[in-house]
N, C-alpha and C positions, 0 to 999 in steps of 0.2 A: 427611254423611249418619251418623245417629244409632248411638249406641253397640249391639250387640247384646245382646239381656240373652238369660243362660243363667239356667238352672235346675239347679241339685246338689242333686240327690238322695240324700243320702247320711248314714247314721244313727251313723258315726263323727265325734265331735265336732272333733277335730282333725284330721284328715283333710279332713272339711268347708270348715273355716275355711283351711286350706292349699290345696285344690285355687281355693277363692273369691280369698285372696289373689293367686295364680299370675292368675290370670284378669285382677282387675281391672289386673295390674301390664301385662296385654297387652295392656288399652286395653279391655275389658268391663264390663259391667254382669251383676249375679248377684242372684240370689236363690236361697235356699236350704230345703231340704226335711228334716227327719230322716227323714221314713218317708212311705208313699206316700198317706197320709190329707192329711198337709200339702203334697205333691205336688200332688194332685191340685185342694186348693184355691187354690192358687196359680194350677195351672194354668186354673181355671175364672173367676179374677180380674183375671189379669193378662196383660201382651202378653207371650210367649216366646214366643224363635227359636230355642231349640235348649232339649236335655237331656242331664245327664249323670246318668246311672243306675246307682245300686248293685244288687248282685243278693242279696245275705245282710243283710237288713235284718229287725227283727223285726217281726210281725206282717205284712202282704201283702208277698210279695219283691216284688223289681222286674222278676222273670219274670210273676208274675200280675199287675203295674200294667201293663206291657207295649202286651199287646192291648187295653187300656182305654182306654191313653195314642194306640193306633193306629185304634182303634174311632171316640174323640172328638176328636180331633185331628186326624186325616188330613193325613199329607205333614210332621208337627210331626218334626224332626229327633232322632234320639237316640242318645247315645252310650253302651253300653254299660260300666263300669267297675268290671273286679274283680278282685279277687286269686285269683280261680278261673280258669284258664281252660279247665275242663273243660267250662264252660256253653256254650260256643262248640258245642257235640255239640247242644244242646236248639233244638230248632226252634223254638220259642218265640223265642229269641234273632236268628234269623234276620231279624226285625221289625226291629232296628235298625239304624241303617245303618252303622254301626259298633262292635267290640266289640276294647276294650283292658286288657290286664291292667296291673295297678296296679304302679307302678315306684315306688323314692323319687323320681325325678326326674320334674317333671311335664311337663318338654318332650313328648314322646309327646301327651297329653291336651291343650295348647295348638294343635301342630301339626294335630293330627285335628278339634279345634275351626274352628281356620280352614280349612282343606281343606273340611271339612264346609259352614260357611255359604259358603264360596267358592261351591261346587255347588248349594246352593237361591241365591243370589242370580243365576248362569248361569242356573238354570232361570227363575227368572221373568222372567229377561231375554229367555228365548227365547218363553213364553208372551206378553210384550209384544209383541214383534218382530209374532208372527203374528195379535195382534189388531189390527193396524195395518190403516187401509183400503188 
């Protein structure tokens, strides 16, 4: 089975690097975007299995990008990963599959990625079973 490709959209260079290192150590392939523009470019050019999306970024925020992802890439799993739990109450954030408040330990993020990818594989399997003659 090929490694899942995860797009990490985070404007803070050190945090983005830390998350990518942790994801790579957990067996995933990562792509990095510093902002919404870079994320959209990668989404249109690369095969991506899951997005980890920060909210507070310069220019277009993660909450502004999320509906575009939802519209242009339906079914793309998205984890909102932010330092601000208050965004959980924003209706747009409900488009994401998961909402995680940042912490110094990337373990919660890795667990969320594993859980969401597992659910995606199960959904794909169920669709394939239904299509069999």
